[in-house]
C-alpha positions as a printed NumPy array, in Angstrom:
array([[  7.913,  12.458,   2.462],
       [  8.468,  14.894,   5.269],
       [  8.66 ,  14.281,   8.992],
       [  5.466,  15.34 ,  10.717],
       [  6.867,  15.641,  14.241],
       [  9.1  ,  18.389,  15.533],
       [ 12.239,  19.227,  13.526],
       [ 14.49 ,  17.792,  16.253],
       [ 12.678,  14.447,  16.549],
       [ 13.94 ,  11.241,  14.979],
       [ 11.873,  10.173,  11.915],
       [  9.862,   6.983,  12.352],
       [ 11.122,   5.719,   8.99 ],
       [ 14.243,   7.135,   7.339],
       [ 15.427,   5.604,   4.064],
       [ 18.587,   6.912,   2.43 ],
       [ 19.861,   5.962,  -1.032],
       [ 18.525,   2.435,  -0.658],
       [ 19.522,  -0.108,  -3.307],
       [ 18.87 ,  -3.798,  -3.725],
       [ 19.801,  -6.208,  -6.506],
       [ 18.849,  -9.855,  -6.83 ],
       [ 20.743, -12.74 ,  -8.351],
       [ 21.278, -12.135, -12.034],
       [ 21.803,  -8.401, -11.509],
       [ 18.179,  -7.234, -11.503],
       [ 17.985,  -3.925,  -9.572],
       [ 14.745,  -4.048,  -7.598],
       [ 15.559,  -0.763,  -5.813],
       [ 17.827,   1.945,  -7.163],
       [ 18.465,   4.869,  -4.818],
       [ 15.243,   5.148,  -2.792],
       [ 14.931,   8.051,  -0.327],
       [ 11.922,   8.443,   1.991],
       [ 11.178,   9.928,   5.405],
       [  7.927,   9.283,   7.29 ],
       [  6.475,  10.606,  10.525],
       [  3.192,   9.889,  12.309],
       [  0.221,   9.172,  10.06 ],
       [ -0.722,   7.068,   7.053],
       [  1.792,   7.117,   4.195],
       [  0.982,   5.453,   0.897],
       [  3.516,   3.675,  -1.294],
       [  2.018,   3.257,  -4.751],
       [  3.416,   1.554,  -7.8  ],
       [  2.653,  -1.005, -10.497],
       [  3.342,  -4.681, -10.019],
       [  7.076,  -5.315, -10.235],
       [  8.029,  -1.803,  -9.079],
       [  9.888,  -3.095,  -6.01 ],
       [  7.34 ,  -2.337,  -3.288],
       [  7.468,  -5.712,  -1.568],
       [ 11.263,  -5.72 ,  -1.688],
       [ 11.255,  -2.356,   0.096],
       [  8.776,  -3.603,   2.704],
       [ 10.885,  -6.683,   3.435],
       [ 14.037,  -4.637,   3.875],
       [ 12.254,  -2.286,   6.286],
       [ 11.046,  -5.303,   8.276],
       [ 14.58 ,  -6.812,   8.458],
       [ 13.593,  -9.851,   6.377],
       [ 16.246,  -9.222,   3.719],
       [ 19.398,  -7.12 ,   3.752],
       [ 19.847,  -4.311,   1.214],
       [ 22.836,  -4.269,  -1.092],
       [ 23.352,  -0.563,  -0.5  ],
       [ 22.065,   2.476,   1.361],
       [ 20.502,   2.694,   4.8  ],
       [ 17.154,   2.264,   6.533],
       [ 16.509,   3.456,  10.088],
       [ 13.378,   2.832,  12.167],
       [ 13.07 ,   5.382,  14.991],
       [ 16.825,   5.846,  14.729],
       [ 17.745,   2.129,  14.661],
       [ 19.513,   0.606,  11.665],
       [ 17.57 ,  -2.323,  10.165],
       [ 20.756,  -4.237,   9.355],
       [ 22.794,  -3.744,  12.529],
       [ 19.985,  -3.446,  15.102],
       [ 17.431,  -6.006,  13.998],
       [ 16.122,  -6.884,  17.456],
       [ 15.475,  -3.24 ,  18.363],
       [ 13.792,  -2.63 ,  14.999],
       [ 11.528,  -5.65 ,  15.319],
       [ 10.353,  -4.478,  18.727],
       [  9.279,  -1.195,  17.129],
       [  7.621,  -2.709,  14.049],
       [  4.336,  -4.379,  13.262],
       [  4.138,  -6.126,   9.89 ],
       [  1.152,  -7.32 ,   7.862],
       [  2.503,  -9.246,   4.835],
       [  0.569,  -9.943,   1.655],
       [  0.052, -13.588,   2.486],
       [ -0.912, -13.586,   6.173],
       [ -2.822, -16.806,   6.842],
       [ -2.487, -20.262,   8.292],
       [ -3.612, -21.148,  11.821],
       [ -6.864, -22.495,  10.35 ],
       [ -7.594, -24.943,  13.181],
       [ -6.885, -22.469,  15.975],
       [ -9.291, -20.051,  17.592],
       [ -8.805, -16.333,  16.887],
       [ -7.781, -15.471,  20.446],
       [ -5.362, -18.426,  20.546],
       [ -3.618, -17.194,  17.404],
       [ -3.236, -13.674,  18.717],
       [ -2.112, -14.868,  22.148],
       [  0.577, -17.095,  20.621],
       [  1.847, -14.371,  18.306],
       [  1.866, -11.915,  21.189],
       [  4.203, -14.27 ,  23.042],
       [  6.445, -14.4  ,  19.969],
       [  6.547, -10.595,  20.158],
       [  7.943, -10.762,  23.686],
       [  4.751, -10.338,  25.73 ],
       [  5.392, -12.987,  28.4  ],
       [  3.206, -11.685,  31.239],
       [  0.068, -13.818,  30.873],
       [ -2.31 , -11.43 ,  32.639],
       [ -1.186,  -8.344,  30.714],
       [ -1.162, -10.315,  27.469],
       [ -4.757, -11.472,  27.969],
       [ -5.904,  -7.895,  28.505],
       [ -4.016,  -6.68 ,  25.431],
       [ -5.32 ,  -9.493,  23.217],
       [ -8.911,  -8.646,  24.164],
       [ -8.284,  -4.945,  23.612],
       [ -6.782,  -5.393,  20.138],
       [ -9.481,  -7.822,  18.976],
       [-12.091,  -5.228,  19.906],
       [-10.114,  -2.545,  18.102],
       [-10.107,  -4.465,  14.801],
       [-13.722,  -5.561,  15.105],
       [-13.115,  -9.221,  15.985],
       [-14.164,  -9.202,  19.64 ],
       [-17.386, -11.073,  18.898],
       [-15.579, -13.887,  17.047],
       [-12.648, -14.358,  19.445],
       [-13.658, -17.987,  20.088],
       [-14.218, -18.806,  16.404],
       [-11.691, -20.923,  14.52 ],
       [ -9.735, -19.097,  11.816],
       [-11.085, -21.414,   9.111],
       [-14.559, -20.02 ,   9.832],
       [-13.53 , -16.4  ,   9.219],
       [-14.182, -14.421,   6.05 ],
       [-11.257, -13.118,   4.006],
       [-11.749,  -9.661,   5.474],
       [-11.749, -11.008,   9.017],
       [ -8.489, -12.85 ,   8.374],
       [ -6.918,  -9.592,   7.175],
       [ -8.135,  -7.861,  10.325],
       [ -6.627, -10.656,  12.395],
       [ -3.403,  -9.92 ,  10.522],
       [ -3.666,  -6.29 ,  11.59 ],
       [ -4.31 ,  -7.403,  15.166],
       [ -1.139,  -9.519,  15.284],
       [  0.836,  -6.582,  13.896],
       [ -0.571,  -4.271,  16.599],
       [ -0.638,  -6.526,  19.64 ],
       [  2.786,  -5.483,  20.958],
       [  1.936,  -1.782,  20.438],
       [  4.524,  -0.945,  17.764],
       [  5.379,   2.599,  16.793],
       [  5.527,   1.715,  13.1  ],
       [  3.114,  -0.468,  11.125],
       [  4.095,  -1.805,   7.679],
       [  1.224,  -3.089,   5.536],
       [  1.841,  -4.81 ,   2.199],
       [ -0.993,  -5.057,  -0.384],
       [ -3.659,  -5.331,   2.344],
       [ -6.938,  -5.595,   0.391],
       [ -6.123,  -8.066,  -2.386],
       [ -9.105, -10.392,  -2.724],
       [-11.409,  -8.447,  -0.395],
       [-14.913,  -7.367,  -1.367],
       [-15.809,  -3.631,  -1.52 ],
       [-17.408,  -3.602,   1.946],
       [-14.353,  -5.118,   3.587],
       [-12.081,  -2.685,   1.719],
       [-14.026,   0.223,   3.168],
       [-13.821,  -1.296,   6.649],
       [-10.077,  -1.773,   6.252],
       [ -9.527,   1.853,   5.162],
       [-11.445,   3.086,   8.199],
       [ -9.355,   0.876,  10.453],
       [ -6.118,   2.224,   8.955],
       [ -7.328,   5.803,   9.379],
       [ -8.091,   5.166,  13.053],
       [ -4.791,   3.415,  13.775],
       [ -2.766,   6.043,  11.899],
       [ -3.735,   8.793,  14.333],
       [ -1.109,   7.717,  16.845],
       [  1.547,   5.815,  14.898],
       [  3.265,   5.63 ,  11.534],
       [  1.689,   3.401,   8.887],
       [  3.473,   2.678,   5.617],
       [  0.914,   1.07 ,   3.323],
       [  2.174,  -0.439,   0.087],
       [ -0.356,  -1.07 ,  -2.669],
       [ -1.081,  -0.858,  -6.385],
       [ -4.778,  -0.15 ,  -5.636],
       [ -5.117,   3.599,  -5.17 ],
       [ -8.459,   3.364,  -3.362],
       [ -6.721,   1.5  ,  -0.506],
       [ -5.263,   4.781,   0.737],
       [ -8.499,   6.622,   1.434],
       [ -8.924,  10.194,   2.634],
       [ -6.665,   9.667,   5.668],
       [ -3.514,   9.318,   3.564],
       [ -1.048,  12.033,   4.54 ],
       [  1.544,  11.625,   1.797],
       [  2.121,   9.463,  -1.251],
       [  5.272,   8.122,  -2.83 ],
       [  5.181,   6.545,  -6.293],
       [  7.702,   3.773,  -6.888],
       [  8.437,   2.734, -10.467],
       [ 11.31 ,   0.614, -11.743],
       [ 12.923,   0.722,  -8.322],
       [ 12.948,   4.526,  -8.031],
       [ 10.763,   7.117,  -6.326],
       [  9.296,   9.13 ,  -9.19 ],
       [  6.92 ,  11.277,  -7.106],
       [  6.455,  12.078,  -3.446],
       [  4.208,  14.537,  -1.708],
       [  0.686,  15.079,  -0.34 ],
       [ -2.277,  13.811,  -2.426],
       [ -3.375,  17.331,  -3.483],
       [ -0.044,  17.794,  -5.271],
       [ -0.62 ,  14.657,  -7.341],
       [ -4.193,  15.764,  -8.021],
       [ -2.948,  19.14 ,  -9.251],
       [ -0.626,  17.482, -11.766],
       [ -3.602,  15.706, -13.366],
       [ -5.472,  18.902, -14.186],
       [ -6.346,  19.042, -17.892],
       [ -5.326,  15.411, -18.516],
       [ -8.551,  13.611, -17.547],
       [-11.468,  14.105, -19.905],
       [-14.989,  13.023, -20.796],
       [-16.466,  12.693, -24.25 ],
       [-19.703,  11.415, -25.808],
       [-19.321,  10.125, -29.339],
       [-20.199,   7.379, -31.821],
       [-19.161,   3.782, -31.302],
       [-16.676,   3.984, -34.192],
       [-14.977,   7.124, -32.886],
       [-15.018,   5.704, -29.354],
       [-12.903,   2.754, -30.514],
       [-10.304,   5.164, -31.897],
       [-10.206,   7.152, -28.665],
       [ -9.925,   3.978, -26.585],
       [ -6.948,   2.856, -28.638],
       [ -5.1  ,   6.1  , -27.883],
       [ -6.003,   6.831, -24.276],
       [ -6.361,   5.014, -20.954],
       [-10.069,   4.43 , -20.311],
       [-11.423,   5.016, -16.808],
       [-15.078,   4.262, -17.531],
       [-17.358,   3.536, -20.508],
       [-21.15 ,   3.721, -20.818],
       [-23.594,   3.476, -23.749],
       [-26.973,   5.218, -24.057],
       [-29.118,   6.042, -27.091],
       [-26.4  ,   4.971, -29.52 ],
       [-23.803,   7.264, -27.959],
       [-20.719,   6.097, -26.086],
       [-19.59 ,   8.179, -23.124],
       [-15.962,   7.773, -22.15 ],
       [-13.936,   9.04 , -19.241],
       [-10.248,   8.794, -20.108],
       [ -6.722,   9.831, -19.212],
       [ -4.518,  11.522, -21.797],
       [ -0.883,  10.475, -21.877],
       [  0.393,  13.74 , -23.339],
       [ -2.334,  16.147, -22.179],
       [ -3.812,  16.513, -25.675],
       [ -7.571,  16.004, -25.653],
       [ -9.728,  14.802, -28.552],
       [-11.941,  17.388, -30.286],
       [-15.196,  18.022, -28.366],
       [-13.767,  16.387, -25.227],
       [-14.256,  18.194, -21.912],
       [-11.549,  18.26 , -19.25 ],
       [-12.693,  16.906, -15.877],
       [-12.591,  19.685, -13.287],
       [-11.764,  17.446, -10.316],
       [ -9.943,  14.216, -11.186],
       [ -9.939,  11.468,  -8.582],
       [ -6.746,  10.296,  -6.891],
       [ -6.83 ,   7.107,  -8.949],
       [ -7.175,   9.106, -12.17 ],
       [ -4.329,  11.363, -11.081],
       [ -2.135,   8.322, -10.475],
       [ -3.113,   6.947, -13.899],
       [ -2.31 ,  10.284, -15.533],
       [  1.101,  10.428, -13.877],
       [  1.965,   6.879, -14.914],
       [  0.588,   7.453, -18.406],
       [  3.019,  10.333, -18.755],
       [  5.773,   7.813, -18.055],
       [  4.453,   5.481, -20.723],
       [  2.986,   3.126, -18.117],
       [ -0.733,   3.394, -18.905],
       [ -1.465,  -0.271, -18.296],
       [  0.58 ,  -0.293, -15.089],
       [ -1.896,   1.838, -13.198],
       [ -4.798,  -0.635, -13.467],
       [ -3.607,  -4.176, -12.873],
       [ -5.35 ,  -7.337, -11.765],
       [ -5.654,  -7.448,  -7.97 ],
       [ -4.621, -11.109,  -7.947],
       [ -1.011, -10.309,  -8.873],
       [  1.657,  -8.862,  -6.623],
       [  4.774,  -6.984,  -7.539],
       [  6.835,  -9.962,  -6.39 ],
       [  4.782, -12.506,  -8.328],
       [  5.478, -10.929, -11.693],
       [  8.925,  -9.455, -11.161],
       [ 12.225, -10.926, -12.287],
       [ 13.521, -11.06 ,  -8.718],
       [ 10.727, -13.43 ,  -7.693],
       [ 11.592, -15.819, -10.465],
       [ 15.273, -15.745,  -9.542],
       [ 15.041, -16.14 ,  -5.786],
       [ 13.598, -19.162,  -3.963]])
């Protein structure tokens, strides 16, 4: 990723040759290099790729075993307090506070962030709740909120102290389609004035506002660049075909299926080719989607199933490091 500000400015996030190994020798990260400026930056990768490990290192929750991470010029290992003042963090599992009112939760967390002036804090709490669409439910207890509202409260607590950098880890797991759309719009709005690093294995989370994408696989960055560059690499590798049910089964066994429909005895498939070779009578899709482009890239790495995983799993839940560390 490239810095979007002036060439002489300090990058919001600067990661250099970052490595991290867990007990037992498993290398969760192996030489990661990234630089992010203002805007929304997407970190994509299958479950177990090391995304959550990277997020936790950036947020000073764990120390890396090698390399360096700087936030606005401050080292995450040696200058934790300064880094935490600059960061807002929405973890995968934000929750709790069920018996407290929304405004009480945000007010308490704002104090934890160092906002001790009661009058200024009250104004900021009201402002942020309006920004995330929770102004009308400020007096409601958290246990009465929908899953999407709880996630937005998580965004509010990450924003309340006006950080320059926002780190968001798997933000839409478990949300319905309407709430996912609302969340993408919120990220697009927030990303206009600060850096957002959004880690996910759900490509649609990124939306049209995503400035650059990095793909993390097996602890390494295997692609980085603007979305159009990833889209360009998928040209000729996504195809559609209408065929018999018997032939469709053969095609499905050889290619990653995006969609399948049946009409008048014919099966219409939209698929991704691992090697770029299309079945006879198949037609290449002129404009693959970002999700299809991600699938095509991962298919080329032999990771066809990695690109479409169950939303209920996280990269930490299924990875060796999670099983080894308590």
